[in-house]
Structure formats: C-alpha cells, structure tokens
C-alpha positions in Angstrom: -1.3 65.6 109.4 -2.7 68.1 107.0 -1.0 71.4 107.6 -1.1 74.5 105.4 0.2 78.0 105.2 -2.2 79.0 102.5 0.3 78.4 99.7 1.4 74.8 100.3 0.1 72.0 102.4 1.8 68.9 103.9 -0.2 65.7 103.8 0.7 62.1 104.4 2.2 60.5 101.3 0.2 57.8 99.6 1.5 54.2 100.0 3.3 52.7 97.0 4.5 55.9 95.4 8.3 56.6 95.2 9.5 59.8 96.8 12.8 61.6 96.6 14.2 62.8 99.9 17.2 64.8 98.8 19.2 65.6 95.7 18.6 63.1 92.9 22.3 62.1 93.0 22.2 61.3 96.8 19.8 58.6 97.9 17.4 56.5 95.8 13.7 57.3 96.0 11.9 55.9 99.0 8.5 54.2 98.6 5.9 54.6 101.4 5.4 51.2 103.1 8.8 49.8 102.0 11.4 48.7 104.5 13.4 51.8 103.7 10.6 54.0 105.0 10.1 52.1 108.4 11.7 54.9 110.5 10.5 57.7 108.3 7.3 59.6 108.1 6.8 60.9 104.5 4.6 63.8 103.6 3.8 65.2 100.2 4.3 68.9 99.6 1.2 70.1 97.8 1.0 73.5 95.9 -2.6 74.4 96.8 -3.3 76.7 93.8 -2.5 73.9 91.5 -3.6 71.0 93.7 -0.2 69.5 92.6 2.3 67.4 94.5 5.5 69.3 94.1 7.8 67.5 96.5 8.3 65.5 99.6 9.2 66.1 103.3 10.6 63.2 105.3 10.6 63.3 109.2 12.9 60.9 111.0 12.8 60.8 114.8 14.8 57.7 115.4 18.4 57.6 114.2 21.6 56.8 116.0 23.0 60.3 115.4 19.9 62.0 116.8 19.2 62.8 120.5 15.9 61.6 121.9 14.5 65.2 121.7 15.5 65.7 118.0 14.0 64.9 114.6 15.6 65.2 111.2 14.0 66.6 108.1 14.9 65.5 104.6 13.2 67.0 101.6 13.1 67.4 97.8 11.1 69.6 95.5 10.5 68.4 92.0 12.6 70.2 89.4 10.0 72.4 87.7 9.0 73.8 91.1 12.4 74.7 92.5 13.5 78.2 93.2 10.1 79.3 94.5 10.7 79.0 98.2 8.6 75.8 98.5 11.2 73.8 100.4 11.6 76.6 102.9 7.8 76.7 103.4 7.7 72.9 103.9 10.5 73.0 106.5 8.7 75.8 108.4 5.4 73.9 108.3 7.1 70.7 109.4 8.6 72.6 112.4 5.1 73.9 113.3 3.8 70.4 113.2 6.5 69.1 115.5 6.0 71.9 117.9 2.2 71.3 118.0 2.5 67.6 118.5 5.5 67.6 120.8 7.3 64.9 118.8 10.6 66.7 119.1 12.1 69.8 120.7 14.7 70.4 118.0 14.8 69.8 114.2 18.1 68.9 112.4 18.9 69.5 108.8 22.0 67.7 107.6 23.1 69.2 104.3 25.9 68.7 101.9 28.0 71.9 102.3 28.3 72.1 98.5 24.5 72.1 98.0 23.9 75.9 98.1 20.2 75.4 97.7 19.9 73.3 100.8 22.1 75.7 102.8 19.8 78.5 101.7 16.7 76.6 102.8 18.3 76.1 106.3 19.2 79.8 106.5 15.9 81.1 105.3 14.0 78.9 107.7 16.2 80.4 110.5 18.1 77.3 111.4 21.4 77.8 113.1 24.7 76.2 111.9 25.8 73.7 114.5 28.8 71.7 113.1 30.4 70.1 110.1 31.1 66.3 110.1 32.4 63.8 107.6 30.4 60.5 107.5 31.4 57.2 105.9 28.2 56.9 104.0 27.2 60.5 103.1 30.5 62.3 103.1 30.7 65.8 104.5 27.6 67.2 106.1 26.8 70.5 107.8 24.3 70.3 110.7 21.7 73.0 111.1 19.4 73.0 114.1 16.2 74.8 115.0 14.3 74.6 118.3 10.6 74.0 117.9 
C-alpha cells in the first residue's frame, strides 16, 4: 500500500526497524519481521514535503477482542511532529485503505481515556464512542469505532 492525501503518505514499514505503536510509556517498539509483528501490518507515516518518516500506523485484523469484520488501528507520531494533525490524517487514510480493499467493515481505536491526544484523534477522524472497558493488561480503554 502507498496511499497519500497530498500531505502525508502511508507506506509499508521497512523490515528490521523498530516502530512505536502507541504512547512511549505503553508498549515497547515493534520491529517489522519480529514475532510481535506477526498479526500486525505496520506502515510508516511519511510527511511528503520533507520526505520524512514521522510516525507509524499499525493495522491488526486478527485479535480475540475483534469481530471478523473489524480491524484495529494503533499509531504513534514522533515527538517533533505531534500537534499537526498527522495522526488524524493517518487514521483517515488507513480507513480509506480498508474500505478500498475490503479487509474490514469497521475500524476500532482503543484509547486510554486519560490520553487526551488519542481521544482527540478519534473524534477528529469522526469515530463514534462505543464503550469503556478495563483490561487486565492495558487497564481502562475507551473503544471508538468507524464504519468504512
């Protein structure tokens, strides 16, 4: 996949490079080709004007908490590039990709309710709040969903 909105592009991440897929304090970086990335497609978020990788978008379609027609996005934008709407653009592009390929009918964002930046991305990308849950491994999570 190489998808662009004229400002950013999503392209498959290069093998061997570590990528964050959430807040630095949450999960450790995932390396493309590692066992941790087996059920995850990882894409680099590229700022076209700079030809600079500014973050990562992960797509997971196979998880016990997802329905067969759902996929989950996880993402991270590198610190110097935050606050510019790039995560929202990446999520919207990812939704367009899933809609075009038919890989899922609905996208899930599971966010820490205390992470106001992630909640803002979900809202700006027009995701709808579905529910709050508490998990053993990740603590409280708010689910946002968007039909694609």
